[in-house]
N, C-alpha and C positions, 0 to 999 in steps of 0.2 A: 503493499500500500505506499508506504513510502517512498520506495522507487518511481510509484506511478504519479506521485504528486511533484516529485522533480521534474520528471518528464515532461510532465504538462506546462510546467513552468518555465524549463528550457526552452522548449519550442516559442512559448509566447515572447519570453524576454528575446530570443532569437530575431523573431520578425518585426519586434520593435526597432531591435538595434539596425535589420536590413533595411527599413525604412529613414534612418538616419534621426531617430528620436530618441530621448533620454528623459520621458517622462510617459509613466501610463495613463491612459483615460481612465476613467471612471468604472467602465465595462472591463478594461482589461484588469484594471485591480482585483473587481469582484472575481476574476477566474480565480487570480493568485491567492484572495482571501479563500475561496471555495477550497482550496487544492490543500490549504493549512489549517483547515478548521477553524478559521477567523470569523467569530460571529457578525453577520451583516444583516441588515432588515431587507424585507423583499424588495427589489427594485426590476426595472426593464427600461431598455433605450427605447424610446419613441422618435422614429425619425420624421413623423409630420403630427400635427394636431389630431389627427382621428385615432392614431394609435396612443396619443396621450390620455385622450379623454376614456379611451378603453381601459388601458391600463391604471388609468387612476379610479374607476369604476370597479373593477376587480379587487383590488385592495379594500375597498368599501371604506373609506375614510377620510380624513386630511392627508394628503401628501407633501413632499418636498418637492420640488422640479429643480434642476440643475445641467447649467450647459455641458455637454460633451465635446471638448475641441482638442486637440493633441497640442493645440498652440496658445491654448489659454491656460495655464497653470493654477493663477490664483483666481476660482471661480467668483469669489465674493467682491473684490476689486473691480470685475468686468461687470458688475449687475446681474449675474450670470444665476443666482440661487432666488428663489421664492419658496417660503417655509406656509405651511399650513393651507394649502389651496384644496378647498372642496367644492364639488358641483361642477358638471361640465363647462357652463359658461366661464368659471372662474379658472378652469384648465385652460382652456382656447386663450383666456388673455392671458395667462402667466405664458405660455408657450411663446406666444408672438412678442411677449416682453423680453424674455429672455433673450429670443434669438436677436431682437432688435437691438439690445444693449451691447451682446457680445459683437454684435457687425460695427456697432458705432465703437465700439473699445478698441477692434482690431480688424480692419476692414480686408484683409488678406487671410485670416485664420479660417482654418478649413471647419467645420461645424458637421459633426457626426450625428446630432441630434441632441435630444433632450432627456435626461434620466428621469425616469418619475419612480421616487421610492416612496414606501411607507414612511409616516412620520413617528417617531418613537415615542414612548409616554416619557412625560418628565422624570427627571432622575438626575443624578448626581454626573456632570459631566467632566471626564479624566481625559488626560492624554496617553495615548501608549504609541510610542515610536523607537525607532533606530536609526542610528547616524553614524556614518563613517568618521571617528576620531582620528586627527593626525597621529596623537600619540599612541593611542590603545585600540585602534581598529576598529571593529564592529562592537557600538556598545547599545545596550538598549536603555529606552527612559522612561520614567513614569510621573507623572504630575498631576497638576489640575489642569484642565482642558482648555478651550478656545482660546482666545489671543492671550489669556491670564498667563499661559506659560509662560510668555516674554516679559510679562508686566510683574508678575510676583514672583517668577524662576524657584517657585518651588518645585523643583525635579529633583529628582534622584536618579542615578545611573549604575549600571553593573555591566562587565562584560559579558557578551555575547559569544554561545548561549546559556541561557541560565536555568536552572535545575527549577523544579515547580517550589520548592522550598524558598529557593534565593529570589523568585516571581515573587513569590508572598510576603518576602520579608520587605522587598520595596513599597508595599502600600504603608509599612509603621514607620518609612524614612523619613517622609516630607512631614511637614512643618502642620502641613495640615490632617495630618492622620485621623484625628478623632472625627471630621466630618465624616471619613468613610463609614464612622462605625455607628454614626447616627447621634445628631443633637437637636435640642428642643421638642423633641417628642418624633422625629422622623427616622424610620427606619434605616437601618446601616444598610450597606450595599453587599450584593453577594462577593466574596473576597473571593472565593477561589475561581469563579466566572472572570474576574478580572485579572487574576494571578495568570489564568489560563490564556488570555490575550496576548500577556506581555510573554509568556512562554512561546508560544506560538510564534509572533514576530520576531523573537531573538533567533527561534531556528531557520526562518526565513533568511534571514539575513545570514546566518552561518552556514547555510547552504548555497548562498549565491551570493560572492564577494564581490560580484559587479554590482549589486544594489547599493547605492550611496546612502539614499534614504528611504525610511517607511513611515508614514504617518496615519496614524488613526486618534483624528479628533474631527469633532470628539467622539470620544466611547461613552454612551449614555448607560451608566452604572444603576442597577436598581437593587431592589431585596432579591429580586428574581432572576436576574443575570446581568450580563454585561454585551452591548452592542455597537460596534463601531459604526458611526453614522457615515462617515467619509474615510474612505481609504486612499492614500496617496503614495504612490512608488516612485521614485527617482533612480536612474541608472547611473554610474559614474562614468563619465567622460571617458576617462582612461584607468589604468591599474598601474600604480606605483611597483618598479621592480622589486623583486624580493629581496629583500636582505639576508646576507650571509649567515647562519646560524651553525654555532658549533654544539657539540653535543656537551653534557655534563662532565665527563671524562677527561673530554678535549680540553675544557675551561680549567679544570684542576691541574691537568698536568703541566700546563702552560703557567698558570699562575701560582703552582709551587715554586718552579724553578723563579718566577721573577720574586716572591715574597722570601723564598729561602735561598739564595744562589750559593753558588762554591766559588764564582769565579764570574767577576764585573769587569767590562773594558768601557773608558771613558775616552770616546772620542771628541777631541777637542781639548783634551787634557792640557794645562798650561803651567809654567812656574811663575807668571807673572801675576803678582797679588792683582785684586780687582777683578780678573777674568772671571767669567762663570766656570769655565775650565778647571782653573784653581779651585775656585771655591767648593766644587765638587769633590775634587780629589784630597782636599784637605779634611772635608766632613766624612770622608769614607776612611781615610788614613786614621784620623783625629779621633773618629767614633769607635775606632778598635775592632772592624769587621775584618773577621778570623779568616774570609775566603781569601782568594786571588785579587787582585786589582791590577788592572793592565793598562796605563796611560797609553794613547795612540797620539801621535803629533808628529808628520812628516819631518820636522824640524826642530826636533828635539831628540837626544839621544837618553837623559835621564830628567825624572821629572819626580820630586820630593821623595827621591832615592831608589826611585823604582827605574827599571829599564822600561824605554819608550820603544814604543813600533811606529813604522812609517805606514801602515796598515792594520786594519784589524784581521786580515787574512794572517798577517804575519804572526798573530798571538799564537803560542802553542796548546796545545789542548783544546777543552771544550770551553764555550763560553756561556754561561746564564743569560745574562742581561749588558746590551749595550746603552752606555747612556750617552745620548749625544748633547754636546755643549759647542756647536760649531753655527754659524749663521745659517739661516733657511735655506740661501741659494744653494749651499754644498752640501745639503743632506741627501738628496736623492743619489749622488755618485757614493758617498760613503753608505748609503742604504743598500746599494747595490752588492757592496765588499761584504755587510752584515749578512744579506741574506745567502751569500754564496759559502760564507764561513758557517751556515748552518745554526747560526743563532737564534733560538727561540723568542727573545723579547727585546723591543727596542723600545726605550725611554727618551721621547723626544723633549727637551726643555724649551729648545727655541722658540719665538714668534716668528711672525712674517707667513702667516698661513693661511686658512679660510678667514681667522679673525680679523684679518687687513684686507680682504677680497682676494687674497692669492689662492682660488678654490683649485685653479688647476694644479700649482703646486703641490698642493695636500693631495689632491686626487692622485697625480704621480707615485707619491711615498706611500699610499694605502694599494695601489694596484702593485708595487714593486712588493709589498709586503704581504699580499695574497699570492703572489707568484710563488713565492720561498717559502710560506708557511710562516710568518713572523708574527707574532702579536704585537702590537702597537700599542703605547700608552701615551697621550700627548695627540699633538703638541701644542706649544704653549704652556707650559707647565713648570711648578715650582721643584719638581721631582718628586721623590716618595720616601718614607721612612719605615722601616718593617725593624722595630726595636728587638724583636726576641732577638734578631740575628746582628744587631748591634750595627745596622745598616741604616744610613744616612746618605743616601743618594739625592742630595739636594744641593741649591747654591745658597739657601737660607740658613737661618741659625741651626743648629744641631738640637737634638732632644733627645734622652736617652733614659727615661722615666719609664721603666715597662710596667705593663699593666692590661686589662681586659678589655679596653675600649680602643675599636677601629675607626676612623675619623675619614672621612673624604670631602673633597669639594671639587665644585667646577670652576672655581675663581680662587686666583693667585692670594688675591688681598683677603678671601676669607678664610683661604688656608693659615694665612700669618694669624689672624683673629684666634683659629683654633688652636695653632701654636702658643700662643700668648695665654689662652685660656688653661690649655694644659699646665702650664708651667706656674701660673699663679696659682691654681687650686690644687697643683699637687695630684692632677688627674693622670694614672697610670694609663698608657697608651701600647695596643699590640702595632698597629700601622697609623700611618696618617699618609693619605694618597692624593694627589693633584690629578684630575681628568680632563681639564682645557679644554680643547677642542672635540675629544671624545672619537676620533677619528676610525676609531676600531674597538679596544678596550673602553668598557664603561662600568656604569652602577651594576647592571645584572651580572658582569663577571666576576666583579669583586664582592658581590653580595655572596654568589656561589661560592667564593672562597672561602670569604670570614663565616660562613653558614659552618662549615667545615673544621675551620683551624681551631686547634683546640685553646691558644693563647687569647680567643677574641670571645668575649661573655656578652658585647652590646656593639651595634653596627649604627653608626649616626653619619648621614651622608645629605649635603646641601647640593642641590641640583636643580638648573635652570631651567631643563626639558629632559626628558627621556627618548633616547631615541628607539627605542623597540621596548614600548610598555607591557606590553604580553610578557615579553621575555623577564621584564623585571619584577612583574607580579608571580611569575613562577618561580622566580628564584625566592622571591619571600615570603610566598606561600609555603617553600621547602626549609627556608628557615625560622620564621616566626616559632615555629613549636619548640622551638630549642632556646632562640635566644631573641631580644627584641631589637627590632629595627625600627630608627629613628630618622625620619625625612623632614627638612627644611627645603620646601619648594618656593622659589624665588618666582615671581610675576604674578600676579592675582588677576590681572585681567582678560578678558576673554580675547582670545584669538580671533574667536567666531567667523563662521563662513558667511562673508557678507553678502552672498549672490544666494543663499541656501534658499532650496525649493518649497522647504516647509519650516512650521514652526521647531519640529525637534531640530532639522537640518542649521538652524540658526545658535542653536547651544554647541555646536561642535567646536571644540577646543577649549570651552569653557573651563574656569577653574573649579569649578563645583564637580567635572568629571573626574579629574584628577584625585578631589577630595574624597568622593565617594568612593572609586575604585582603590584609592591606596587604602582606604579603612575597610576594604571587601578584602584587600590581601593581607588585611590583620597588621598593617604598617602604622606606626605612632607618628602624626603628622604633627610638628613642631611650628608653632604661630611665629617664631624669630630666631633669630642666631643664638642668642643668648640660652632661647628657651630647649633648642635641639642640644647645646653643649652641655644643662645643667640637667637634661635627662639623659645624656648619654653617660655623664660620671656617677648620677645618683640611681640609675636603674638596676645596677647591678648591686648596690648597696643591700638596698628593700629585699626582704626576702618575698615569695610572691604570696598575696593574699589568698584565704581558703575559703571566702564569702563575703556577703555584701554589709556587712554590720559596721557602720564605723560610727567611732564615738570620740568625741570633743573634750579632753579634760583640761580646764584653763585656770589661770589666775587671775584673768581680767575680764569683766564681763564684755567690753569693748571689742576685745580680741575675738571672744566668743562668737559674736554677733557676726563679725567680719569673714571669720573661719567657716562658720557655717553659710555664709554665702559663696565661699570659694567651693565648699562641698559640692552644692548644690550646682553652683556653675561647670562644674566639671562631671557631673553627670554621675555622683557618687551619691547613695541613700544614707543618712543620718537613721542610727539603728534607732526603732521606738522601744526605750527602755523599759523591761517589765517590771512589773512591782516588786520583786525581792530583790534585783538589781540595784533599782532605786534606792531602796533601803540600805543594803549594803554598801552605796555609796554616799549614804548619808551619814553612816556612822564614823565618817572621817573628815567631816567638811562642816565648817560652825553652822550655826542656826539661820544665820545672813546669808550665807552660801547658797546655792541652786541645784540641785539633782536635776537629774531630767538630762536632754543632751543638747546644748552643750552641758557637762559637768563644771560648774565655775566654784571653783574652790576658794575664791577671792584672793585677793593679793600680800596680804598681810600673814599669809599660812607660812609655817617653819618646814623646812625640807622634809620630816616626818610624813606630812599632809601629802605634799606630791608624791614622796614614795610608796605611800599606801594605795594613793587611788591608781597611780600607774599599775602596782603590782595587781591590783582588783582587775585592771583593762586586760593585762595579760593572761590573768588566772582564767578568767570566765571563759568558757568554750563558745559561749554565743556571741562574742565582740572578735572581729577580724581584724579589724586595723585600728590604730591609735593616732588621733592630730592632738598635740599638746600644744597649749599656748602658753608661754611663760612670760611674766612680768618682774623686770629687775627692783629686787628690794634689798635692803640690807639683811631684813630678817633670813633670805634665801638667794644668797648671790649668783650670779650666772654660773661661775664653775663650780659653785656647790651643787645647782641644779643639773649641770649637765655630768657632773660625777656620778651623781645618785642614779640618774637615769641610765646612763651608757650603763652600770654596774646592774642592775635590775634588768635591762635588755638582756644581757650578756648572761646573768643566772638562768632567764628563762629559756632562752636558746641551748643554753649545755642543756638543759632539761628536753628538749624538743619541742618547744614551744617557741615557733619564731613567725612572729606577726609583724607586719611593716608599722614602722613608726616614724612620723615625720614630727616635726616641730617648728614652730616659728618663735621667737625669742623677740623682745624688745625691751630696750633699754639702752644703755649707756656704753661708750665701745668695748666694753669687757666681753659682752655678749657675743662677737664677731670671733673671738678667741674660744669663747663655749660651744659656738656653732661646730670651728673646727675641729671641736675635739671630739663632739657627738658625731660628725660626720666619719671623722677617721674610725670611730667604733659601730658603725652600721645604724646609727640615728640620720636621717637626712634633715637636716637644721638649717634654717636662714634666719639672719637676723633683720629685723625691719620690714618684715613683708610677711604677710597673712597670705597672700595668693600663690607664692611660688611652691611654697611645701606642698600646699594641696595638689597644686598643678603636676608635681613630680607624681604624687600618690594616684592620681587621676591617670597619668600614664602608663602607671604599674598595673593597673586594674584593667585599661584597654587592652594592655599586652597580655595579661590573664587569660581574658575572655577569649582573646585572637587565638591563643596557644591551647586554648580548650581546658584551662585549669578552673573555671567558673563556667556555671552556666550563661546561658544566654548569647547573644551575639556583640559583637565588637562596636 
């Protein structure tokens, strides 16, 4: 049956193509809908007035009449739609009006006739569509219907095709989800019927890559079903060439030699201070890289005490990585030699390629790389750090604090911000990698490697775009169950298809597509650079939560209110404290304090009150995460609070009770040292902010859900 429907639609699309058209007419759209079981109202194509009257009489009620023309895509703009027509005289008048309006709109348009369609009952109008996104390919969309889709932009997206459950989840992902459940006495819609429309459209575009857009707008959803009043299908003018793809094994093999090399050649190595080739050599040597370092420079015999070679082909033995530190115009010739030498990885630091308009020069080196099977990092990058190998292949400042955070950036400036943050916060990293122009290696290659790297516990990536969104999603889905992936996506403005032929098509390239699909992949999207960096260093510190019950314990009522707001803003539920637990908390706080949630112990309490309430929060199995609000007093100084909190948390973790604990410290400058002390001991703490610690906790919860450690979606 599935094969039959594909053959029917294939024949139709081929005939449309043969006529030189890209837009299907309404009757042709009906053929597609019928083949894929997309529910549509009864309709017929009337080629003259008498046929229109007969069809309308057959439907036995009000009808909708629409112009059918392969040359008129937006029927309403042409005055080609009349709604609620009833009776022979009205049908005749509407037919003539529609045809006259169409001829006035476009005198040369071919008119096939007028579609006579059953008028659907009143219901909730929604849109179901699919679009070819420039990053993610075929994407299915769902939201409020009519022109509101572009005004309110209350739309959600998923990669096509979707499963039945994924389609159903889309109904809960829009801001207006409550409307679909029924409000003010109105019945909710048939959710499964709407979800089926979504699923079937997603399968259609997955089966036919040449379909650029599908627009069911509106779909009239009622308690009894969901029917598409209008079906619009648009074909792509051309298909982009397929991107070269590598298997997971191929990626891991090349990435292992890049990130764990035994031998590195520096093409353009120099003895002259201030040159990039000198800086790269010094960082490799001074950084303690234990592998072989081979300088390549035709005008030098010795560089930094190491024998220099005229060409990389003269270097004895195997070389894992060739680092280029020569001007762009000389790269291609040297790259040929790298290929002939059989070096699997090239790191191109120089700029002067596609980022400056030299697309041909970049295409030339990519072609050489593909010819010889060389994977290419860059060009236009600061290099890369692989700390566990003591490898600093960059012209920037060295960094050698080993740890579990892998950081990547598309921008050199952002890369240096990453470096400075890591140094200031003493964040241990497993790698820092620049991606630059991403002529070959990109985020999905790195993500595949870091997902397997035993030294990496969390991956954070700054990106401006994705070359292959689907490959990234595939890599993220393989990684997220084991490690958090944090992404800072720059550029929130819509790239949108300005000449889109449908409401759905106008959303292509929208930042909301990134937002929804990254969430679908389980990725944590950071709102800003500092957020990305803080998530990266904090998420490995926190244990994964085992439930949704969050409790706030605070020494200041004002902080408690702000912390409550932050918990809600991050999509976390404040636990409703049961009576017995409420009574237990009250035993430790003064009469003028407040139990409930937040638990307000008041600011004048001694360390013993903080300790007793924190112990209770960790001891009770119904509580899954603690948010602490500290207020600086002489009664309980900052370091006293930090030491007791760290001691109690450590004690419980030794007993096998590991709950995420975050803290907000308000006070004089001493709270900064206290926060650092707590952070180093597994409590994520920040001074002068109630938002940041809760945002980190929210990120940890989002990862835990995506990783399947908690119930519910991400």
